[in-house]
N, C-alpha and C positions, 0 to 999 in steps of 0.2 A: 538418510544419510547416502543411503547405495545409488538411488536416483541422481541425485545432486551430485555425486562423483563422477558420474558415468557422464551425465550432462555437461559437467566442466570438464572434464578430458577431452570431449567430444568440440565442444568451443573453442579449449584451447590449443588443440591439439590440429594442425592441417592435414596430417597423412589420414585421422581417423574421420575427417571432415568430406575429404574427396572418394572415398569410398565407406559405404555402412557394412562393419563386417563385426558380428556381434561376440562372436570369439574376441577378436582383437581387442574390442571396445571395454570389456569386463577383464582383461589382463592389465589394460592400461588404467582403469579405474579402483581395482582392488588397493595399491599402494594408498590413495587418496582417501579411499573409504576406511581404511584401517587406522590414517593416522588422524580422523575426525571420531571414530570411534575411540581413539586413545584419550581426545581430549574432550569427548563426552564423559568418559569415565571418570577422568580426574575433575572437571567441573560439576558434573552433574546436570550441564545448562548445554539444551540441543541446539538451540539458535545459534550460542557460542562457537561451537563445536562445528557448526555449516559455516559460519563467517570466518573464524581464524582456519581451521583447516583449508577452506576455501582460499584464502587469501595466502597463504604459506604455500598452497600448489601453483597460484599465480607468478609469485617471486618466484618459483624455480622456474618456471616457464620462463620470464622474463630475463633470468638470468643465465638462460640455456640459449636463448633466443642472441642476448648479446656476445656469447661466447661462440655460437655458430655462425654470426656475422663476421667477426674479427679473426677466427680460428678454423673454420669452417670443421666443427668439431664439438661435439656434444657434450654436455656436462656428462663425467663419469667418475666411477666410484673414486678414481685415484686424486682424483681434484679433493677429494677432503685432507690430503697430507697439506694443501695451501690454505687452509682457514688463517694460519698465524700470518701466512705470508699476505693476505688481502687486508687481516687487520693493521699490520704492521705498513702497509705502503697502500692505504686508500688512495692518497693523491695519484699514483703512480695507474692502478687500475680504476679510478674515476674519469681517467681519459677516456678509455673504451665506452663507457656508457652512455656518453654525448648527451644529447637532449634527456634522455632515460632517465640521467640521473635525476633531473629536477621533478621528473614526473612522477618518480619512485620515491624522491621525499614527500612529495605533496600528497602520493597514495598511502604511505606512511602514515602520516598526520592524521586524513583523512580514518585511515582503517583505526589508529588509536581511538578517535573520538565515537566511531562507529561500536565496537568492542566492548569501550566504558559504558555506552549508552544498553547494550544488550544485557552487558553485566547487572546494570542495576535493574533493567525490566525484569529479566529472569531471576535476580536475587527474590521477587516478591513469590515466586511459583514453588510449587512443592517440589523437591527435587527427588531422585530414587532412595534407596536405602544404599548406607555406604554398603553393603555386601553385595549388591546386585552393580554397583560402580566397580568396586575392585575386581568384579568377575568381569568387566567389558576392559577393562585395564590389562588384568592378565590375559586375556583372549587376544587382546590387540596385540600385546605385546609378543606371544609366543608365534603368533601369525606371521607380524612384522619380521621377528627374526630367522624363523625358519623359509621365509619366503625369499629375503635376498642372501640368505646362505644355500639356499638351493637343498635344503633338506626334505626328506619325504615326497608326498607327491609335488612338491614345487620346481623340481629339477625336471619332472617330465613335462610339466604344464607350462614351461616357458622353452620347452626344449626347441630345437632347429624344425620337428618335424610339425609342433603345432603353430610355430612362425615363420613360416617359409619367406627367406627372403632376408634373415639374420644372418650375419658374416662378423666373427668376433672382429677380422684385421681390418673391417669397414666399417667403423661405428656412425658416420655421418649417414651411408647410404644406409645403414641398416633401421635409423629409428627411422629415418621417410618410409620403410618398407611395414615396421610394424609397430610403430609410434613410441613417443620418448619416453614415457613411462615403464612402459613393457620393456624396452632398448635396457633400461638404466636397472631393471630388476635380472634381467638378462647377465648384463656386463658385470652386476655386482654379485652374480652367483659363480662365474668365471674368474672373479678378482680374487676367489682364494687359490687359484692353482699357484701350484710349486714352479721351480723352474722346470720347463717343459724336459721330459726323458728324451735324450739324444739317442739316435740310431750309432750306436759306437761303432757299428761294423761298416756303416759306408763310408765314415771317416777313413777308419784304417784302410780299406780298399784304396781308396783314394791315394793315401800316404804310400801307402806299398808301391802304385804304380806309378808315383813320383819320386820315391827313394832318392835318386842321384839329385835332382832339384834340390829337394830338400835339405841332403848332407850338405850341398854347394851353399846355401842359403844360410846354413847354420854354422858351417866352421870357417865363413869367409873372414879375414881381418880388416879391421876398419882402416880407414885411409890414415896415411902417416899425421897428415895434418887435417882435423878436425872442424868443419865450418860453422861459424853463428847459422843457426836457424830460428826463423822467424816466421811464425805460424799465424797471420790475419782472418780472423771471423769476421767478417763485415755484414753486420744486420741488415738484412731484408736485400741484398744485393742482386740482382738479375740484371740482364742485358736485356731492356724494352725492345731490342729488335725483333725480339719473337712476335710481337704484336703488330696488327697491319697497319700499316702507313709509318711505320717507323724504321729506320735501317738499322743496321747492327754497327754499334759503335757510334752513333749519332750522341748518344750522352754520356758516353763513355768512353772517350777516344783514347785516355791514357791506359785505361785496363787494357783494350785491344790493340795498341801498340805495343805493352810489356808481354800480354801473353804470346804473341807471334814469336817472341825471344825464345820460347821455352814449350811447357807441356802443360796443353792448355783442353778443354773438352766442355760438355754439360755435366751438372753434377744433381745426381738425384739424391733428394734428402728425405727425411722420416718425417716431415712437419710442412704445416703450411699457416704462414699467417704470424706463427709464432711459435712456443715451446723450441725456443732455442736449444734448451741443454739437449735435448734428443738429438740433432746433428751434433752439437760440441761432445757428446759422450761417443757418438759413432768414431770421432776424428781422434777422440783423444786413448780409445781402447780399442777400436776395429772390430768391436761386435756390432753387428746388424742390430737395431731395435727390433725389426721383423722376426727376429727368432724368440723374443719375447712378448708376446701379444699381451700378456697381461698388465706390461708395466706401461704407465702412462708416462711417469717423470722418474728416469733412473737415478737422479739424485737423492731419490728417497726410497732405500731399501735394498736397491741394487749395489751400486757403486760399493767396494770395499777395497782395504789396501792391501789385500795379496795380490790385486790384478796387476798383472806385468802391462803398464798403462804408458805409452809412448815417453813421457818426461820421466817415467820409473825407469825405461828401458836405457836412457840417453842419459840419465843420471849414473847408472852403473860403467857408463862410458868416459866420466869425468866430467860430463857437464853441470852447469849450475842451468836450473830450472825455475822459470820466474813468469807469473801471469799478469796481466796487465787489463783491468776493467773498471771504466768509469763510471760505475754505479755501485749501489749497495751491497757487499760482499756476504750478507745475509739473504738476498734474493737467489732464489734458487737454489738456498743452500749449500751456495760454494764455500765459503769461510768453513766448514766442515769437509767436504768432501772435496776439495781441489788438494788438501796435503794428504788425503789417501791416495789419492792419484797420481800423485808424486812431485808436486810442485813446492819447493822450499821457499820460495819468496811470494809472496802477492801484493799487488798494489792497488787497491779500492776505491770508492768515490772519495771521501776524507782526503788519498793523496792529490787530487787534483783539484784542492781547494783553490778559490781563482782562476782557474784555469778558463781558456775562451770557450764560449756555448755556442752553439748554432741551432736555434730555437729553444727546446726543452731540454738539451741534453748537452754534456762536453761535445766539441766537435771533435771530428776525427783528427783535422790538423794538429789541435793541441795533443790530440792522445800521442799520435805518431811522434810530435817533437820530445814529448817526456819520455817515450820508449828510446829515441836515439839517443837523448842525453844517458840515460842508463846502461845503455849498451856501451856506452864509450867511457865511463864512468868506473866500470867493474874490472875486473880482475882481468888477466890474461888469459884464462882458458876459456874452452869454447861454450857460448851461451845457447839455451834455447828459452825464447820468447815466445808466448803465447799471448796474444792482442785480441779483445772481445771489444768491437764499436759498439757505441751507442746513438750516433748521432741520427742515423734514418729508421729508429724506433717507431712503430706505431702507437696510436693509429695515427692514419694517412688522408682525414679528411679535415684538417684543420688549417686555418691561411697560414700562408708559408711567409707573409709581410715580406721586409725587405729583402729575404736572401731569395725572393723570386726572382730579383736583379740577374742572377748567376744564368737566367735562361734566356736572357738577350740573345737575339740572333737564331735561337733555337725553339720555334712555333711547335705549339702543341698537335697534334692530328685535328684535322676537322671533321665535325657531326659528334662530339661529344656533349653529353648533357652536362648540366650546369655541378651536379654531385661527382660526374664525371672526370669533369674539368679541373673541379677542385682537389679532389686527388690525387690525380695527377701532376699541377702543380705543385703541391706539397713534397710530394715524391720525389720526382725529378729533382727540385731546389736542392733536396740533399743530396739526391744521387749525384749530379753535377759537382755539388763542393764537396764531396767525399773522393770524388775520381781525380780533380784536382789536387786534394791533398795527399791520393794515392801516388801519384806523379811526381810529387815534390818527395815523398818520403821515400819512394823506392830510387830516385836519383841520387839522394844523400846516402841511403844505405849501402847499393849497390857501388858506391864509391868507394866505400871504406877498403883498405887497402886485405884485410882479411878476406880470407875466403866467405862467403855470405850467400845463404840458400833462403828464399823468401817463398814462403806460400800463401796465396789468396784465394778467399772461396767465400760465397755467399750460404747464409745459412739455411734459407726460406725465400720461398716468393712473398712480395708483401701483399696484404690482404687489400685489394683495391678492387670491391665487387662491382662497383658501377663502372669503373673505366674499362676494365675487362669486357663487360659484356657489351659496351659501346663500341670498342674495338675488334676483341676477338681475337684468335692466336692465328698465327700464320699456317700452323698444321690444323686448324680447325678442332684443338683440343681442348682441353678446359683446365682451369688453374690449376688442380692438382695433379694434371698429369705433365704440366712444365717445369722444368729445372731451371736452376740456378749455374753460376760458372764458377769456374774454378782457374788459377794457372801457378804452376811452379817455374821459379824463373831463378836465376844466378848469375855472379857477377864473375861466372868461369862459363865458357861455351858450353850449352846445351843443346841438343839435338831438336830443332821443332820439332811437335809431334802433336798431332790431335787423337786425345785418348777420351771418350765418355765414360765417368765412373760413378759409381757411387759413393757417398761420403765415408762410409765404413771402409774404402778400399784407399783413403788418401794418406794412412799411416804406411802401409805396404809400399805405394808409388816413392812416398817420401823415402824411406830407407832405401830401396833399390837405387833412387836416381843416385845418394850421395855413397852408394857402397858400404851400408852398414850391416854388421851381422843381425841376422832377424832368428827367433826361435819359437818354439811351440806354435799358438794358434796363428802368431803374425807370418811365421815361415809358411804354413798351411795356407792363409789366406792370399800370398803373394802369390804362389803358386796356381791358387784356384783361379785368381784373376788374370795370369800368363795362360792358363790351358783355355779360359773362358774366350780371351781375346784370338786365339788360333781355331778355337770349336766349339762357338757358342750356337750356332745355328743348328746344330744335331743335337749337342747336350749341354747347352744352357741350362736349362730347368735343374737339370740332373747338379751342376755344380751349384745353382744357388742350394739346394738342398745339403750338399756337402758343408757349404759355408755355414749355414745356420746350424746344423747339428754340430758341428766344430764350434762353436762359439757357445751352446749350449752345454756341451760336452765340459768344456773349461770352467765353465761357471757353476756347472753340476759339482765339479771335483775339487773346484777352488783352487787348482795349480796348474802350472802352465803345461801342456800337450809336449808329448815326446815327441820323438822323431818317426814314431810309428802312427802317429793318431791317438795316443789312447793317453790316458792320463799318469801322470809321472806318480803318483800320490794316491791311494783312495781314501780320501777325505769329501766324501759325497756331503755335501749340504741339500739338506731335506727342504729349504724355501728361501723365498726372495730374501735379501738380508739375511742369512745367517752367518756372513762375514762381518756384518757390521761390531 
């Protein structure tokens, strides 16, 4: 079984095949061997343990390959919280398997037949005594438990020194250096981490140096008339002009026209190809996901009702807060977490029954029409609407069908492969369709007599691996280094400004532009943003550390930071999720 485990991971993992490293090989083979040993102890059948354990390992590698292809991220311990999401949304996740789904189903049928035959065959052979088998079970469980929790010698065996190239904040690069199974063990050991211990003195020193700015932000009076605020998180939106052979604005002319009237720039987001809630969490709280490296999905264990989020701050100013998302409310745990983040009302897929679709999902146009109707029907007070689109959701390697007609007159770049052409045709068809819907939505929204502010941004780049490889980016970078776009416009004049941001900086930009009071972390974050703009060449890294430590500090003490950058009350949380 030990030899079979080593041969299996060597065969399945390209990292181990490219360069033979005995130390990495055993670190990757050990988890597979322990699973086989556990099955052997439970069943007393060696061939069954080899076949079933090997099949489980192959399945895990296949699922990991699907996730890497679509999200550029390996399987991680945090994915376990999604098991019920997968079971309840099999149709949604099946889109990402493509032809692999058929192959996996066929392989499952063959595996069941083979396992049944092995079971019958080995049933005729003598099995070890029950006491011996119990010893194997206890040993396998004990080693598996301590291995994945990093107890005893296992912490050192999978430490940085033992696996050069592993970096917790870059999982995909790490598994390409140390192997998938070894990387998964190490990430599981780190997943036990509590909220990182913040350097409070770093935050306090910054607050002292910028005391006047923080005081002005915290004490400023809101405008006499509060505007309606509409924030649109557009699924997989970016301007393909960053690709070679495509001009900026060629496929998104309405976005470019609107962006030129307000504040716009590139947007750095904490995810690629999927994982929307990572960007969503940043724009709702202002907390950088990078400050919490052990957290993969913030809506599971990190979000808490105490958080002074954007909708919660606006509600305190008299706003009604509403979420619009034409998909399942249970997906990504939104139905539970959105009220905790301060949303008073929410409209999910059931509210859009009969709405027009564009391909698999509710069209952006139908979603925008629904939002406009509700904005006009609600009361006279100020409204905050968070709109999360679905039309251009991946995967993007399907036939665009009749929707491809919107590309008439907009030829694709030359020299793409068949796979790249298919991806770009599907993605651009929905992008152009969504851009047209955005132009109509903005025209009607900003024509309202009430002061209205519209913020629009893309949550992440789409996963178009073949198209990106065929074309390449103008700056020579790779997909993970590229950015989405954002804009902030209003029906009251705004000075046109080019400002590149990270998604966690959008809340501060919104409050600053409108002139709303900021408190605690948000005031600090806005002061950090202004300081970075003025002095990022010499002290940019330092400001980033202040930002991350401020977020960690506020989450650790579960309360707003005060004007000195310290916890207002000493209610320390001992672990992630303590506030749930």
